[in-house]
N, C-alpha and C positions, 0 to 999 in steps of 0.2 A: 223405398221405391226407389228408382231407377228413374231419371232425372228423363222428360220426354226431350228428345234433340237428334239432333246429325250427329250419327260420330262413325268415326272411321275403322275397319275392320283389316286387321292380318291376319289370315291362317296360314299352318303350317301343317303337314300331312306327317305323320310321326310313324309312319311305318317304312322306311328309310329308302322313301322317294325322295328325290330332292322335289323342291319347290316351296314355295310361298307366296300365297297372293294377298291381294289388298282391294278394298271395294268401301262402300257404305252403306250405314244404316243409319233409317228413321226408328228408335223405337218411341213408340206413343201409346199411354196406358195397353201394356198389354198385345200390342201386336209392333210387328218387325215387318220391314218394308225395305231393300236396298240391292244393290247392283254391281255390277262392274264391267269392263268392258264386251264382256259375251254372253256373261247370266242374271236375271233379279232371282232376287230371293223374297217370298211372305213368309210368313209365320207367328207363329205366338209366342208368348213368354210371360212366365208367372215370377213374384220375386219378391223376397221378406226377409225384412233382417239381416243382409248384405249374400244374400245368394241369389241366384238365379236359375233355373231352367226352360226349355221351353224346346219346339220344332221350328222345322222350319224347312222350304222345297226353296231348291236350288234348279233356275231353270233357263233354259241355253235361250238366249235372243237372238243373236246372231250362229249365226251357220256355223261349226267347227270344222273338221277333220275329227275329231274326239268316234270312238265306241259308239252306236245308239245307246245303247244304254248308261252312258257318264254326262249323257244329254242333261237327265231328270234324275236330281236325287232329294234322296227323303236322308233329314238330321234331324237328332238330337244333340242335344246340347246341357251341361249345367255347368256351376263355377259359382264364382262370388263377386261380389262388385262393392264401390263405393262411390263416392262424387262427382269424380272424372275419369273413370274407367268400369272396365270387367273383364274379367279372365273366364273362359270356358275351352271344357275339355269337353268334344264331341266327338258323334259316330256318323259317320253317310254313312248311310246304304245308299250301294251300286250297282244295281242288278242284284245276282246274289250274297255281296261281297260287304263287309263290312270294313269300313276304313278311321283310324282314330285321326282326328284333328286337335291341334291345338287353337284358341284363336284370343286374340288379344284384342278389346274393343276399347276407345278414348275419344272422349265428347271432344268435339270440332264446335258444335253449336247447341245450347241449348233451346228451350221454348218453340216448341214447333208451332206454332200458333202464330208466336212474330216470324219464322219463314214463311209460312203461306202467306201472307197477307202482305207480307214485302215484292210481292215476285208477279213481274208482269211479261209478255214474251216479244220479243223483236225479234219477227221473221227473219229480219236479214241478215242476224248475226245467229250461230252456232249455238252460241252461250251469250245470255244476257243476265251481266251481271251491272247490278248496279253496285255505286263504290262503299255503301256500307255491308254490301253482303262478300265475303272472301270466297275465293275459289281453292279446291282442296287439289292436294298431289296427295294421293296413300301410296303404300309401300309397295303395291303392283305397279303404281306410274299411273294410276288412271288420272284423268282429271277433271270434274266436274264442278259447280255449282250447282247450291238447294234446286234450280230452277231446274237442269237437267236430270236432277235425279230424281224428282217430282213429276216431271213429266216423262219419266220412266216407268214409273211405278202406279201413275195412276191410271 
């Protein structure tokens, strides 16, 4: 079983398009939530004996100049996992086309219950970050604490 927790995500397009994006994911009992500076992810996954597969939706939360078809994507994935990371090959359905993606996921903090219980909001600061909770910098340069991620996902 994949550990419940907060993960960093790095996704690389395999269709010849330059680009690597980063974000964060919460994996918890077969449910997946996450995002980056422009999109949020929701989905489900199954895992057993070092293999996992699932589906997720990526949807824009901050307007961009992307074509409308790229603002909402359905993604199917499968791959392998261990105690601290996971890899997956994915296909993103964008409009009528499917694009191959390679994803690397790394455990940043396990135990979602302890993350959720330790957070409160200070509205005078953009990010509330108690000393015991690290701020994460993903491969894409997105900075988030568990608090800001939970606020985006809930």
